[in-house]
N, C-alpha and C positions, 0 to 999 in steps of 0.2 A: 504576563504583563507584556510579552513581546508583541502582542496584537495592537498596543498602543503606538509603537515606534513609527509605523508607516503613516498611520493618520496624523500624527504630530508633525512629521517631516512635510506630508503634503500640505497641511494647513498653513505652516510657515513659508513654505514655497509659493502657496497661492497669495498670502499677504504680500510676499517680496514682488511677485510679478504685478501684483495691483499697485504696489509702491512705485515699481519702475515705470508702469503705464502712466501713472499720474506725473512723475517727475518729466518723463521724455515726450509724452504725447499732449500733456497739458489738459487732461480730462478733468473738468472743474468738479463734478460731483465725486469723485474719488479724493480730491483734496480735502473735501468737507468730513468724508468719512475718517481717512488717515490722520488728519490733524487733531481729532477729538479721541482722546484716550478711551472714552467709554463706547464710542462707536467702533473703535479698533478692536476693544475686547469682544464686543458683540459680534463682529465681522469674523474674528477668529473662532468663537464658539459656534456660529452659524455654518462654519465650514468644517470645523473639527468635529463636532457631535455627530453629524450623519456619516462621516468617513469612519469614525470611531465605532460607532454602532454596527456598521457593515463589516468592519474589519473583526469585530469581536464575533459576530455571528459565523463568519466564513472560517474563522480561526477554530472555533469550537466544533463546527461541523466537519471540518477536514481532520481534527484529532479525533472525533468520534468515529469516522470512517477509517482511519488507520488503526484505532483500537479494535475494531470489528474485524478488519481485514487480518490483524495479526492473531486475532483469536481463531479465525477461520483457517489460517495457514497452520496454527498449532494443532487444531482439531484433525488437519489432513495429514500432518506429519504422524500423529498417534495412530490414524488409520493405516497409512503406510507401514508403520512399523509393525502393527499387528499382521498386515498383510505378509510382511516379509518373514514373519516368524512362522505364519501357516505355510508359506513355501519353503522354508528350510525344513520343516517338519515332513512336508510331503516329499521332498528331495531325499531325506534320510531314509522314509519308508520304501521309496522306490529303490535306492541302493540295497537296502536289505532284502527286498523282492527279487532283484536281480541277482543277488549272490544265492539265494535260496533256489531260484530256477536254474541256475547254472549246475548247480549240484543235483537237480531232478531232471533236467533236460526236457522242458515242456515249451514247445515253440509257440503254441497259440497264446499262452500267458505272456510270454517274451514280447510278442507283437503289441498286445495290450499294454504292457509297460512301456514300449517304445511310443506308443501313441500318447500315453499320459506325460512322458517325459518332453514330448513336443509341446503338450499343452502347457506344461510348468514353463518350459523355455520362453512360449509366447507370454504367458504371465508375467515372468521376469523381465521381458522387454516392456511390458506395459507398466511394470512397477518402475523401471528406470525411466520412463517417460514421464511418469507422475512425479518422481524425484526431482527431475530436471524442472519441470513446470512450476513445483514448489519452490525450489531454490531461486528460479528466476522471479518469482512472485515476491519472496522474501528480500531479494535485492532491491526490488522497486519500492518496497515498503520501508 
C-alpha cells in the first residue's frame, strides 16, 4: 500500500494548486469546478487514478526486479562458495604433493606444482574480485 501515498499526495497538491490559481488568478472555469463538490471529486479522481495506476505498476516492477536481483546474487554467492571449496581442496592437495616431492627430490614435478600454485593464486584473485562485485551489488540492492 506504500505505492498509494505518492499519488494521493500528488493529487491533493494538484487540487491545492488549482484552488490557489482560482483564488489569486481569478480563472473563472476553475471556480465552477472547485465550488461544486461533485466536480471536485471527479477532478480528484481524474488526477488520482492515472497517477495511482502508474505508481502501482512501477512499484511492482521495481519489486520484481529487486527479487530477481536478490535471487541472482544468492546464486552467485553459492557458486563462489563452491569455487572456494574447490580451491581449498586444490591447495591442500598441492601442499601434500610439495611435501611428498621434498622427500623424493623431483625438480620437474616441483616446477609443475609451482605453476599450479600460480594458477591457483590467480584463481583466488579472481574469486576475491567476484566476492567484491557481489558484495557491492548486495549493498546496492
